C-alpha positions as CSV (number, residue, x, y, z in Angstrom):
1,M,-9.2,-16.9,17.9
2,S,-8.2,-18.8,20.7
3,N,-7.3,-21.9,19.0
4,L,-5.5,-20.3,16.0
5,R,-1.7,-21.0,15.9
6,R,0.1,-17.5,16.2
7,A,3.4,-16.8,14.8
8,L,5.7,-13.8,15.6
9,V,8.0,-11.5,13.6
10,A,9.3,-8.2,14.5
11,S,11.3,-5.1,12.7
12,P,15.3,-6.0,12.6
13,T,15.1,-2.3,14.8
14,N,16.2,-2.4,18.3
15,P,12.8,-1.3,20.0
16,A,11.2,-4.0,17.8
17,E,13.6,-7.0,18.4
18,T,13.6,-6.4,22.4
19,A,9.9,-6.1,22.1
20,A,9.8,-9.6,20.3
21,H,12.1,-11.2,23.0
22,E,9.5,-10.3,25.6
23,L,6.6,-11.3,23.8
24,L,8.5,-14.8,22.8
25,A,9.0,-15.5,26.5
26,A,5.3,-14.8,27.6
27,H,3.5,-16.8,24.8
28,D,3.6,-20.0,22.7
29,W,4.4,-19.3,19.3
30,A,4.5,-21.2,16.1
31,E,6.8,-21.1,13.0
32,P,5.1,-18.5,10.4
33,E,4.8,-21.0,7.9
34,D,2.6,-23.1,10.0
35,A,1.0,-20.1,11.5
36,D,-3.2,-19.3,11.3
37,L,-2.1,-15.5,12.4
38,L,0.5,-13.1,12.6
39,V,1.5,-10.5,15.0
40,A,3.8,-8.1,13.7
41,L,6.2,-5.5,15.7
42,G,7.3,-2.6,13.7
43,G,6.5,0.2,11.8
44,D,4.2,1.0,8.3
45,G,7.1,0.1,6.5
46,F,7.6,-3.2,8.2
47,M,4.1,-4.0,7.6
48,L,4.1,-3.6,4.1
49,Q,7.2,-5.7,3.6
50,T,5.5,-8.5,5.7
51,L,2.1,-8.0,3.6
52,H,4.4,-8.3,0.4
53,T,6.3,-11.4,1.7
54,M,2.6,-13.3,2.2
55,L,1.9,-12.0,-1.5
56,E,5.3,-13.3,-2.6
57,R,4.6,-16.9,-0.7
58,H,0.9,-17.0,-2.2
59,R,0.1,-17.6,1.4
60,T,-1.9,-14.8,3.0
61,I,-3.4,-14.7,7.0
62,P,-4.4,-12.1,9.0
63,V,-1.9,-9.7,10.8
64,F,-2.2,-7.9,14.0
65,G,0.3,-5.4,14.1
66,M,1.9,-3.2,17.2
67,N,3.8,0.0,16.3
68,L,7.7,0.1,17.2
69,G,7.7,2.8,14.6
70,T,7.4,6.2,13.9
71,V,3.6,6.7,12.1
72,G,2.1,3.3,12.6
73,F,-1.1,3.9,11.1
74,L,-1.4,0.6,9.9
75,M,-0.3,-0.5,13.3
76,N,-2.2,-1.2,16.8
77,E,-0.5,0.5,19.9
78,W,2.4,-1.7,21.5
79,R,0.9,-2.8,24.7
80,P,2.2,-6.4,25.4
81,D,-0.2,-6.5,28.5
82,G,-3.3,-8.9,27.4
83,L,-2.6,-9.4,23.8
84,E,-4.6,-12.7,24.1
85,E,-7.5,-10.7,25.0
86,R,-6.7,-8.3,22.2
87,L,-6.7,-10.9,19.6
88,K,-9.9,-12.2,20.6
89,R,-11.7,-8.8,20.3
90,A,-9.7,-7.6,17.0
91,K,-11.8,-6.1,14.0
92,S,-10.7,-7.5,10.7
93,F,-10.6,-5.6,7.5
94,K,-9.8,-7.0,4.1
95,V,-7.2,-4.7,1.7
96,S,-7.4,-5.4,-1.5
97,P,-3.9,-4.8,-3.6
98,L,-3.2,-3.2,-6.9
99,V,-1.3,-5.5,-9.7
100,M,0.9,-3.1,-11.6
101,T,1.9,-4.4,-14.8
102,A,4.9,-2.4,-16.1
103,T,6.5,-2.6,-19.5
104,T,10.2,-0.9,-19.8
105,V,11.3,0.5,-22.9
106,E,13.9,-2.1,-23.6
107,G,10.3,-4.3,-23.6
108,E,10.8,-6.2,-20.1
109,T,7.4,-6.7,-18.0
110,H,7.5,-6.9,-14.5
111,V,4.3,-7.8,-12.6
112,L,4.2,-6.2,-8.9
113,P,1.6,-5.9,-6.2
114,A,1.0,-2.6,-4.4
115,I,-0.7,-2.5,-0.9
116,N,-0.5,1.2,-0.5
117,E,0.0,2.6,-4.0
118,V,1.5,2.7,-7.3
119,S,3.6,5.8,-8.7
120,L,5.1,7.1,-11.6
121,L,8.2,9.0,-11.0
122,R,10.5,11.5,-13.2
123,E,13.9,10.2,-13.2
124,T,15.9,13.5,-14.3
125,R,14.9,17.2,-14.1
126,Q,13.1,17.1,-17.3
127,T,9.1,16.6,-16.2
128,A,7.5,13.6,-17.4
129,K,4.8,13.5,-20.4
130,L,2.1,10.9,-19.6
131,E,-0.9,9.6,-21.6
132,V,-3.9,8.5,-19.4
133,T,-6.2,5.9,-20.2
134,V,-9.4,4.9,-18.4
135,N,-10.9,1.5,-19.5
136,D,-9.3,1.7,-22.9
137,R,-10.2,5.2,-23.1
138,I,-8.2,8.2,-23.4
139,V,-8.7,10.6,-21.1
140,L,-5.5,13.2,-20.8
141,D,-3.7,13.0,-24.0
142,E,-1.1,14.5,-22.2
143,L,-0.3,15.1,-18.7
144,V,3.1,17.0,-17.8
145,C,3.8,16.4,-14.7
146,D,6.6,15.3,-11.9
147,G,4.3,11.8,-11.8
148,I,1.2,10.4,-11.3
149,L,0.1,7.6,-8.7
150,I,-3.0,5.7,-7.9
151,A,-4.2,4.8,-4.3
152,T,-6.1,2.0,-2.6
153,P,-8.3,3.8,0.6
154,A,-5.4,1.6,2.5
155,G,-2.9,3.9,0.8
156,S,-4.9,7.2,0.5
157,T,-3.7,8.5,3.6
158,A,-0.1,8.1,2.7
159,Y,1.7,9.2,-0.5
160,N,-1.3,10.2,-2.0
161,L,-2.4,13.0,0.9
162,S,1.1,14.3,0.9
163,A,0.3,14.9,-2.7
164,H,-3.1,16.7,-2.0
165,G,-5.1,13.6,-3.4
166,P,-8.6,12.4,-1.6
167,I,-8.8,10.5,1.7
168,L,-11.1,7.4,0.3
169,P,-13.0,5.6,3.1
170,L,-12.3,1.8,3.6
171,G,-14.8,0.0,1.5
172,S,-15.6,3.0,-0.6
173,Q,-14.5,0.4,-3.5
174,M,-12.7,3.4,-5.0
175,L,-9.3,4.0,-6.4
176,A,-7.3,7.6,-6.1
177,L,-5.7,8.7,-9.8
178,T,-3.8,11.7,-8.1
179,P,-0.9,14.1,-10.2
180,I,2.3,15.2,-8.4
181,S,2.9,18.4,-9.3
182,P,0.8,18.6,-12.5
183,F,2.0,21.5,-15.0
184,R,-0.3,20.8,-18.0
185,P,-3.2,20.8,-18.0
186,R,-2.7,23.1,-14.8
187,R,-6.0,22.8,-13.1
188,W,-6.6,19.1,-13.3
189,R,-6.0,17.9,-9.7
190,G,-6.9,14.3,-10.3
191,A,-10.0,11.8,-9.8
192,I,-11.3,9.3,-8.0
193,L,-12.3,6.0,-10.0
194,P,-13.9,2.6,-9.1
195,E,-12.1,0.1,-8.2
196,K,-12.4,-1.9,-11.1
197,T,-11.5,0.8,-13.7
198,R,-8.6,-0.5,-15.7
199,I,-5.9,2.4,-15.7
200,T,-3.1,2.7,-18.2
201,L,-0.1,5.1,-18.2
202,K,2.0,5.5,-21.3
203,V,5.2,7.8,-21.1
204,L,5.6,10.0,-23.9
205,D,9.5,10.2,-25.3
206,P,10.8,8.0,-22.3
207,A,14.1,8.5,-24.2
208,K,14.6,12.3,-23.4
209,R,11.9,12.3,-20.6
210,P,12.5,8.8,-18.5
211,V,10.0,7.9,-16.0
212,S,10.4,5.3,-13.0
213,A,7.5,3.2,-11.8
214,V,6.9,1.8,-7.9
215,A,4.7,-0.5,-6.6
216,D,4.9,0.4,-2.7
217,Q,8.4,0.1,-2.0
218,R,9.6,-1.8,-5.5
219,E,10.7,0.3,-8.5
220,V,11.2,-0.7,-12.2
221,R,13.4,1.9,-14.0
222,D,12.4,3.4,-17.5
223,V,8.7,2.3,-18.3
224,A,7.5,2.8,-21.6
225,Q,4.0,1.8,-20.3
226,V,2.3,0.7,-17.1
227,D,-1.0,-1.0,-16.3
228,V,-2.9,-1.3,-12.9
229,V,-5.9,-2.9,-12.2
230,I,-7.1,-4.1,-8.5
231,D,-6.8,-7.4,-7.6
232,H,-9.4,-9.1,-5.5
233,N,-8.1,-13.1,-5.5
234,R,-5.4,-11.8,-3.2
235,D,-7.4,-9.9,-0.6
236,L,-5.1,-9.2,2.9
237,T,-6.5,-9.0,6.4
238,L,-5.6,-6.7,9.0
239,L,-6.6,-6.9,12.7
240,F,-7.0,-3.7,14.6
241,D,-8.1,-2.9,18.3
242,P,-12.1,-2.2,18.0
243,E,-11.2,1.1,19.2
244,H,-8.3,1.8,16.7
245,A,-9.5,0.2,13.8
246,L,-8.5,1.3,10.5
247,D,-11.9,2.7,8.9
248,D,-11.9,5.1,12.0
249,R,-8.4,6.3,11.3
250,I,-9.2,6.8,7.8
251,T,-12.2,8.6,8.5
252,M,-10.7,11.1,10.8
253,E,-7.6,12.0,8.9
254,Q,-9.9,14.2,7.2
255,F,-10.3,16.4,10.6
256,V,-6.3,16.6,11.1
257,A,-5.0,20.6,10.2
């Protein structure tokens, strides 16, 4: 990767901005629109923001993140020394985003990508009532819950894990369908589905029980139906130090108490 043009982006927080000044002085950088590789400084939220920006601009390049945030699950350790060698040795991982097509009660359509998960959430004190369809087959005619989410392997250790969903190994080609505080059916705890599955979530009685849909960090209010599929046409590439690779991190999360 020594001949690749590299650009630097940083979260607008004090630690990331300070670190960016240090790296800008130590290396030659290209503008992001001209680069072949991106170095991102910040936390997981900034990494998701960076990836979504590339999707919106229809130009995706590999991203090597360094953690200057809180958790930093999608990031490498912040170490400014030896950056050139780290980039040469970095291991690449493909991440396929979801595409959410949300139709509102008013008939508006919103198409948004999601790298971690698509989630449906009740908007009021009333529980949500959802009809769940998998590949055009109704599998749950009424799910009473606070919400439901569909997570990718990369996102399975985020909101999905907090909702007691399964951890999916990177490369498993599966999706997690996880209810959030399910009330009926009381014993249904979710499903693991092949990534090619088409999932449709229909909101029952949306006037009385309004529901919002969220694709990572972007929300659509008062939805009537949400359709979710995987999008391999816009795969993203994340770069990691070999000793801190994403697949190993996801695997080891299964043993965290």
